[in-house]
C-alpha positions in Angstrom: -84.3 57.8 -1.3 -85.3 54.3 -0.2 -83.4 52.8 -3.1 -80.3 54.8 -2.1 -80.5 53.7 1.5 -81.0 50.0 0.4 -78.0 50.2 -1.9 -75.9 51.8 0.9 -76.9 49.1 3.3 -75.7 46.5 0.8 -72.5 48.3 0.0 -71.5 49.2 3.6 -70.4 45.6 4.6 -68.2 45.5 1.5 -66.6 48.9 2.5 -66.3 48.1 6.2 -66.0 44.3 6.7 -67.5 43.0 10.0 -64.1 42.3 11.5 -63.2 46.0 11.2 -65.5 46.6 14.2 -64.2 43.8 16.4 -61.0 42.8 18.2 -58.6 41.6 15.5 -55.0 40.6 15.0 -53.8 40.7 11.4 -57.2 40.1 10.0 -58.1 37.3 12.4 -61.2 38.4 14.3 -64.2 37.0 16.2 -66.7 35.8 13.7 -64.0 35.1 11.0 -63.2 31.8 9.4 -60.4 29.2 9.6 -59.3 30.4 6.2 -58.6 33.8 7.7 -56.3 32.2 10.2 -54.4 30.3 7.6 -54.1 33.4 5.4 -52.8 35.6 8.3 -50.6 32.9 9.9 -49.6 30.3 7.2 -47.6 28.2 9.7 -50.7 27.8 12.0 -51.5 24.2 12.8 -55.2 23.5 12.9 -56.7 20.4 14.5 -59.8 19.1 16.3 -60.2 20.2 19.9 -58.8 17.5 22.3 -61.9 17.6 24.5 -65.7 17.9 24.0 -67.0 21.5 24.3 -70.0 23.4 23.1 -67.8 26.5 22.8 -65.4 25.1 20.1 -64.6 22.1 18.0 -61.2 23.1 16.5 -58.2 25.1 17.4 -55.3 26.6 15.4 -52.0 27.3 17.0 -49.0 29.3 15.7 -45.6 29.1 17.4 -44.8 32.8 16.9 -46.5 35.9 15.4 -45.3 39.5 15.4 -47.6 42.3 16.4 -46.0 45.7 15.9 -42.6 44.1 16.6 -43.8 42.2 19.7 -43.4 38.5 19.5 -46.4 36.6 20.7 -48.0 33.2 20.4 -51.6 32.7 19.3 -54.3 30.0 19.6 -57.6 30.5 17.8 -60.7 28.5 18.8 -63.4 27.7 16.2 -66.9 26.3 16.2 -68.4 25.2 12.8 -65.6 27.1 11.0 -66.4 30.4 12.9 -63.8 32.0 15.2 -65.2 32.1 18.7 -62.1 33.2 20.6 -58.4 33.6 20.5 -55.5 33.8 23.0 -52.3 35.6 22.8 -49.3 34.9 25.0 -46.6 37.6 25.5 -43.3 37.2 27.3 -43.2 39.5 30.4 -40.2 41.3 29.1 -42.3 42.5 26.2 -45.4 43.4 28.3 -45.2 47.2 28.1 -44.7 47.1 24.3 -47.5 44.5 24.0 -49.9 46.8 26.0 -49.0 49.7 23.7 -49.6 47.6 20.6 -53.0 46.5 21.8 -54.0 50.0 22.9 -53.0 51.3 19.5 -55.3 48.6 17.9 -58.3 48.6 20.3 -58.1 52.0 21.9 -58.0 52.8 25.6 -59.1 49.9 27.9 -62.3 50.1 29.8 -60.4 49.2 33.0 -56.8 48.8 34.0 -55.7 47.6 37.5 -53.1 45.8 39.5 -54.6 43.5 42.2 -52.6 42.2 45.1 -53.5 38.9 46.5 -52.3 38.2 50.0 -51.2 34.7 50.7 -50.5 33.1 54.0 -46.9 32.1 54.4 -46.0 33.1 50.9 -45.2 36.4 49.1 -48.1 38.5 47.9 -49.1 37.8 44.3 -49.6 40.9 42.0 -51.8 40.5 39.0 -52.1 43.2 36.3 -55.3 43.4 34.2 -56.6 45.4 31.3 -60.1 44.9 29.9 -61.8 46.0 26.7 -65.4 45.4 25.9 -67.7 46.0 22.9 -71.1 44.5 23.3 -70.7 40.7 23.8 -67.0 40.8 22.7 -64.3 41.2 25.3 -60.5 41.2 25.5 -58.7 40.8 28.8 -55.0 41.0 29.3 -53.8 39.3 32.5 -50.3 39.2 33.8 -49.1 37.6 37.0 -46.1 39.9 37.5 -44.0 37.1 38.9 -44.6 34.8 35.9 -42.8 34.5 32.6 -45.8 35.2 30.3 -48.9 37.4 30.2 -52.0 36.3 28.3 -54.7 38.1 26.3 -58.0 36.3 25.9 -60.4 37.6 23.3 -63.9 36.1 23.2 -67.6 36.5 22.6 -70.5 35.7 24.9 -70.0 32.8 27.4 -67.0 31.3 25.7 -64.7 31.6 28.8 -67.2 29.6 30.9 -68.2 27.1 28.2 -64.8 26.1 26.8 -63.7 24.0 29.8 -67.2 23.0 31.1 -67.2 19.2 31.7 -69.7 17.4 29.5 
């Protein structure tokens, strides 16, 4: 029985790769490699990060990707050839289709809300948010309803805090 369980523990990662359990877009997932980005998005341009950060040392940008027919833009952040985070940008006209595509991939969000921020002498600002979480991994869709684009930030751990921390 022990031999069987040991063999199963070795075979399971081959049957279900680690990215199958994480937030992913076309095989690009947290914990993946730069090669995964180039394979999924051959036109991605990868280069060193323009600023010093403990969160990432490289980024890969692609002008356009398609996710279930929704056109998006992607930026992937890497540290020591490991994907730490990625951003998606969606045109507001495609927000509803984008939300459905993400829900089909990642399931129902943990939270979904529209916040209204009152501003003195200016119109109120409405911000729509959806949030998914699995352990240390999170995905947050944020859309200022008066803007042209919404964004989806997918990251692990303290990445959102560390990426722009001044060193």
